[in-house]
N, C-alpha and C positions, 0 to 999 in steps of 0.2 A: 285230398282229404283222407285222413286216416280212418280205418274201419272201426274205430273205438273212440270213446271219450274217457278222460282220466283226470284225476286230481292227486296232488301230493298230500300225503298224510303227515301228521306231526312226527311220526316215527321216521319219516324220510322215505317210506315205501310209496308205491303208486297204487291207487285203487282204480282199476281199469274195467270198463263196461263195454261189452259188445251187444248192441241192440238186437232185438228180435228180427228187425227188417234189414240187417246187414247183408250186403251183397256177398254171396259165397265166393265170387271171383276175386274178392279182395283178401280172402283168408289164404294167403299164399305161403309156400315154404319160405322160411327166412331164418337168419341166425343173428345173434346179438353179440356185441363185443365184450360183454362181461358175463360171468356166471349169474344165474338167476334162481332165486327161490320163489316158487309160485304157490300160493294158498288159494284154494277155490272157496269163494264166499257164497256164490249161488250158481247152480247149473242144473239143467234138465236135459239130459241126453247129449250134451256137448261132449266132444272128445278131443284129446290131445294126441298127436303122433310125433314121435322123435325119429330121426333118420335111422333106417335099418331096423325099425321096430313096428309092431302092429299098433293101430289106434287103441287108445284106452279111454273108457268113459270117465268123465270128470264128475266127481260127486262133492257136495258141500263138505268142507273140512279136509279134503285131500291135500296133500303136500307133494310138490314136484320140484326136482332140482334139474335145471337145464345148464349144462356146461357151456362156457363161452364158445362161440363159433360153431355150435352144433345146430344143424338144420332141424327145424320143427315147424309144426303148423297146428292150427285150431280147426276142428271140423264142426260145422254148425249143428245145433240141436234145436230144442224148443225154447221159447221165451228168450230172456236175456242171460248172458253169461257175465258174471262179476268175479274178478280175481284180484288178489293183492300180490304185487310184484316187488320183491326186494333184491336189488342188484348187489352182488358180492364183489368187492374191489380188492380182495386179498392177493390176487394173482399179480405177478410182476408186470409193471407197465413197460411200454416200449423203451422208455428212457433207462429203466433198471436193467432190461435185458441187454441193451447196448453197452452200458457200463459208464462209469464216471470219466473215463479217459477217451470216450468217443469224440470224433471230430465235431466241431461246433455245428456244422450243417447236417448232422446225421438225423436230427429231428426237427419238427416245425417250431419256430419261435412262437411264444404265446401271444395271442391277441394281434397278430399281424397277418395281412394277406401276403401269400407267397405264390409266385409263379413257378411251377415245376414243369420243366420241359423234358423231352425224351433224353435219356442218358443221365438224368439226375438220380443218384442212388436212393434218394428219399422216396421216390415213386414206388420202388419195390417194398420199402419199409411200411408204407401206408396202404398198399394196394388192396389187401384183403379187407381192412376196415372201411376203406372208401367204397368197395363193392357192396359191403353189407349196408352201408348208408344209402347207396343208390337203390338197392332192393327195397329197403324200407320206404323210401320216398315214393317210388313208383308202384308199390304194392296195390294201392287202391284202384289202379287202372290196369292191373295184370302184369306189371313189370315194364321195363324199358325195352322196346323191341330190338334195339341194336346192342344191348349190353346183356349177354346171356351168361357170362362168367367173368371172373376177375381179369382174365387176359383180354377181354373185349375192351377194357378201359384203354388199352394201348393204341386204339384207333384215334384217340384224341391226343394231339401233340401238346396241348396246353391244359394243365390242371391248375386252376386258381383256387387255392385252399386256405382255410383259416382254422386254427385251433383255439377254441374259446374257453375250454375248461381245464381241469387239473390232470386229465389223462393225456396220453401222447398221441391220440388219434385225432384226425381232422373232424370238425363238427359242421362244416359247410364247404361246399365245393361248386365250382362252375367249370365245365369241361368244353373245350372247343378245339378247332383245327383250322388250318389255313384253307380258305375257299375263295370264291369269286369276290373280289373287292375287299378282302380283309380276312377276319377270323370269324368263322361261324360257330355260334354256341350250339352244342348238340345235346347237352344234359346238365342238370343241376341237382344237387342233393343237400339235405341238411338233417341233423339228428332229431328233428321234431321239437326241439326246445324253442321257446319264444325268442331267445337271443339269437339263435342260429337262423330262424326264419326271417327276422328283421335284417340280419347281416346279409343274407342272400339277396333280399329285395333291394337293399341299398347299394350293394356292390354291383349287382347286375344292371341296375338303372344307371349307375355311375359310368360303367363301361359302355353302355348303350347310348350315353349322352356325349360321347366323344372322349371319354377317359382312356387311360392306358395303364399298363402295369409292366414294369421293367422294359419299357420302350415298345411293347407290343400294343398296337392300337387298332382302330377300325373294327370293333366288335359289332356283330349283328346276329339276329336270330329270329325265328318265327315264334309267335306266341298267340294265345287266345285266352278267353275267359278271365278268371281271377288273376293269373300272372300278368296278362296284358294290362289289366286295370291297375295292378300294383306298380308296374313299370311306368306307365303313363303318368300316374299320380306323382311319381318321384322324378319326373322330368326326362324320361327316356325319349329319344327322338324317333318319330314315325317316318318310315320311307313311304312317301305319298305319291311319288312320280311313277306312273304306270310303266314307263319304259325301264326304269331302274328295277322295279319289281320283276319285270319279265327277264331282265338280265340275271338277277339273283336266283330266280326259280326256273331257269332254263331246263326244259325236259320234264318238268312236273305237270301234273294234270290239275289245273285250277281255273277258276272263273274270276276275273277281276271285277270288283264292284266300285271301288273308290270310297263312297260313303258306306257306313255300316248298313247291311241290308235289313236288319231287324228294326222296325219302327219303334220298338219298345226298348232298344238298347240304352244303356246309361248315357247321360249327357257327355261324359268324358269320352266315350267311344265315338259319339257323334261329332266331337270337336276336331277329330283328325280324319284324314282320308288315307287310302292305301289298303283297305280291307279287301279280302278275297276269300273265296270258298275253295278249299283244296280237297281233292279226293285221294284216298289211299286205302287199300285193303277192303274195298267195299263200303267204306265209311267216308263221311265228309265233315269238315270243320271250318268254321269261319275264323280266319287268322289275319294277322298283320305283322309286317317285319318291323321290329324296333331295333335301332342301332345307328351306327355311323359308318356304313360301308364307303370305301373310297370312290 
């Protein structure tokens, strides 16, 4: 869940609101893949901070320009913050930087899922934009604990990505690596658009239902909450056998339940077994493995 709500104005700009009760932990340092003009509509003691600069109080009517890929953050004030954001697309796209004579596989094909494995030069071309997208996706929970910089993405052998719009950056991604009985999904990201959100859910469910991409099959991963609901709703397979769960989670600290332990859980959750509560970092979460491990 993003720390703001927004709507698209007729001008094409975004009107974005950060509520008074927003969790300060979700207001993380991040960067965007395009230049942005920001106009403050309403603010009471909220601040903006750009990398290598001190925080500046935002006042109604103020204008700010944030260059692409420049780290910045919002610092909570009183009441709600409302800003109007206009992205600037005048800079060269990845396609333009590469040039018209670049090899056909130098950029992502439009509207197609692509599997990028280690050694594929396209990984380096999209690495920074993919990292930005991961940061944006995981910002509400304080970031992805295994992805601390763009180089951390290399821990994933498989990048399943798709470019949905007119720029050359990926808009949705699933990241995984070989593990016990197949390929374990370790991260997912999308640009926050409805189209990218739907694409992620559908592709993840497809792979978890026995699907493959470029001959790579047996995808699986741990999920909970809304992602688990979305995957089950779309036909993802649940790993219900306790022995199989034990094999996949070897070495982890968890308690197997079978049926969902919450009596008020949605009927969809109650329709499958395989639920367990996993402990990590002083916290615990009820999860299930969805996928098709060998």
